[in-house]
C-alpha positions in Angstrom: 0.0 0.0 0.0 1.4 3.4 -0.9 2.6 5.8 1.9 0.0 8.4 0.9 -2.9 6.0 1.2 -1.5 4.7 4.5 -1.3 8.2 5.9 -4.9 9.0 4.8 -6.2 5.8 6.4 -4.3 6.6 9.6 -5.8 10.1 9.6 -9.3 8.8 9.1 -8.9 6.2 11.9 -7.4 8.8 14.3 -10.1 11.4 13.4 -7.6 13.9 12.1 -9.3 14.4 8.7 -10.9 17.7 7.7 -14.5 16.5 7.1 -16.0 19.9 6.3 -13.9 21.3 3.4 -12.9 18.1 1.6 -14.6 15.2 -0.1 -14.1 13.1 3.0 -17.2 14.6 4.4 -19.1 12.0 2.3 -17.5 9.0 4.0 -20.2 8.8 6.7 -23.0 9.0 4.2 -21.3 6.3 2.0 -20.8 4.1 5.1 -24.6 4.2 5.7 -25.6 3.7 2.0 -23.1 0.9 1.3 -25.0 -1.9 3.1 -28.1 -1.0 1.1 -26.4 -0.8 -2.3 -24.2 -3.9 -2.2 -26.9 -6.6 -1.9 -29.1 -4.7 -4.4 -26.4 -4.3 -6.9 -26.2 -8.1 -7.3 -29.6 -8.0 -9.0 -28.1 -5.9 -11.8 -26.6 -9.1 -13.1 -30.1 -10.3 -13.8 -31.0 -7.3 -16.0 -30.3 -9.5 -19.0 -32.8 -12.0 -17.7 -35.5 -9.4 -17.5 -34.7 -8.4 -21.1 -34.7 -12.1 -22.1 -38.2 -12.5 -20.5 -39.5 -9.5 -22.5 -37.9 -10.7 -25.8 -41.2 -11.7 -27.4 -42.8 -8.3 -26.9 -40.0 -5.7 -27.1 -37.5 -4.4 -29.7 -34.4 -6.6 -29.8 -32.3 -3.5 -29.0 -33.8 -3.4 -25.5 -32.8 -7.0 -24.9 -29.2 -6.2 -26.1 -29.1 -3.2 -23.8 -30.2 -5.4 -20.9 -27.3 -7.8 -21.7 -25.0 -4.8 -21.8 -26.0 -3.7 -18.3 -25.5 -7.3 -17.0 -22.1 -7.6 -18.6 -21.1 -4.2 -17.3 -22.0 -5.3 -13.8 -20.0 -8.6 -14.2 -17.0 -6.7 -15.6 -17.2 -4.2 -12.7 -17.4 -7.0 -10.1 -14.5 -8.9 -11.6 -12.4 -5.7 -11.7 -13.3 -4.9 -8.1 -12.1 -8.4 -7.1 -8.8 -7.7 -8.9 -8.5 -4.4 -7.2 -9.1 -6.0 -3.8 -6.5 -8.7 -4.7 -4.0 -5.9 -5.6 -4.6 -4.2 -2.3 -4.0 -7.5 -0.5 -0.8 -8.2 -2.4 2.2 -8.1 -0.2 5.0 -7.9 -2.8 5.6 -11.6 -3.0 6.8 -13.0 -6.3 3.6 -15.0 -6.9 1.3 -12.0 -6.2 0.5 -11.6 -9.9 -0.7 -15.3 -10.0 -2.7 -14.9 -6.9 -4.5 -11.8 -8.3 -4.9 -13.5 -11.7 -6.5 -16.5 -10.1 -8.8 -14.4 -7.9 -10.0 -12.5 -11.0 -10.4 -15.7 -13.0 -12.3 -17.3 -10.2 -14.7 -14.4 -10.0 -15.1 -14.2 -13.7 -15.9 -17.9 -14.0 -18.5 -17.6 -11.2 -20.1 -14.5 -12.6 -20.0 -15.7 -16.2 -21.8 -18.9 -15.3 -24.1 -17.9 -12.4 -25.0 -14.4 -13.6 -25.0 -14.6 -17.4 -24.9 -18.0 -19.1 -27.1 -20.3 -17.0 -29.8 -17.7 -16.2 -30.0 -16.6 -19.8 -30.4 -20.2 -21.0 -33.0 -20.9 -18.3 -35.1 -17.8 -19.1 -34.7 -18.2 -22.8 -35.9 -21.8 -22.6 -38.8 -21.0 -20.3 -40.0 -18.2 -22.6 -39.5 -20.2 -25.8 -41.1 -23.5 -24.7 -44.0 -21.9 -22.8 -44.7 -19.9 -26.0 -44.4 -22.9 -28.2 -46.3 -25.5 -26.1 -48.7 -23.6 -23.9 -49.5 -20.1 -25.1 -49.6 -20.7 -28.8 -52.7 -22.9 -28.3 -54.6 -20.1 -26.5 -57.3 -18.2 -28.5 -56.7 -14.8 -26.7 -53.9 -13.0 -28.5 -53.1 -10.9 -25.4 -52.3 -14.1 -23.4 -50.3 -15.5 -26.3 -48.0 -12.4 -26.3 -47.8 -11.7 -22.6 -47.9 -15.2 -21.2 -44.3 -16.3 -22.1 -43.0 -13.0 -20.6 -44.9 -13.7 -17.4 -43.4 -17.2 -17.2 -39.9 -15.8 -17.8 -40.3 -13.1 -15.2 -41.7 -15.6 -12.7 -38.5 -17.7 -13.0 -36.1 -14.8 -12.2 -36.5 -14.8 -8.3 -35.4 -18.4 -8.2 -32.2 -17.9 -10.2 -29.9 -17.1 -7.3 -31.2 -20.2 -5.4 -30.8 -22.4 -8.5 -27.4 -21.4 -9.6 -25.3 -19.5 -7.0 -24.4 -22.3 -4.6 -23.8 -25.1 -7.2 -21.7 -22.8 -9.5 -19.8 -21.5 -6.5 -19.1 -25.1 -5.4 -17.8 -26.2 -8.8 -15.8 -23.1 -9.5 -14.2 -23.3 -6.0 -13.3 -27.0 -6.6 -11.7 -26.3 -10.0 -9.8 -23.2 -8.8 -8.6 -24.9 -5.6 -7.0 -27.5 -7.8 -5.5 -24.8 -10.0 -4.1 -22.9 -7.0 -2.6 -26.1 -5.5 -1.1 -27.0 -8.9 0.4 -23.6 -9.8 1.0 -22.0 -6.3 1.3 -25.1 -4.1 -1.4 -23.7 -1.8 -4.9 -22.3 -1.8 -5.0 -18.5 -2.1 -5.6 -16.9 1.4 -8.2 -14.3 2.3 -10.7 -15.5 -0.3 -14.1 -13.9 -0.1 -16.1 -17.1 -0.8 -17.8 -18.9 2.0 -16.4 -22.3 1.3 -12.9 -21.1 2.3 -14.2 -19.5 5.5 -15.8 -22.8 6.6 -12.6 -24.7 6.4 
């Protein structure tokens, strides 16, 4: 950690920071808002699934935009994990591998649990409900809105369906990679499996 950052952190902890004429006055506000934003931001990853559910009734550009928002969330989350890894680095020769593996682990989890598997699930639910259920209805309103309703009804179950299993398999794969390339498991991981060991 740089000397300047260390001094700022020490000043904050010691209460020696000018909190009226600098941008540090927002620290207290951010500390109160953060617990609300962090859990809610996880649902940005499912924006693509909302777009996928609305695919039959909206312009394809809206669906593409929804995927863009989800991918931006995933890229931001992966970058944040890399930044945390960089801050935790202690100048050891294998730090770049540790950071790289942390970033790859998060990218694998987010890619599978937030983008690929939910998109396939929602797309299949919308497509097959449209094909086998709603295409047979006489009311055109139900034929157009029904598949969207089915797709939207699946979204609340996506974290339950995918997060734990994907986390388990990603952790298992990356634990093997870490043991193979580093001779150990990366410390200070943020996943729950490591904390239970």
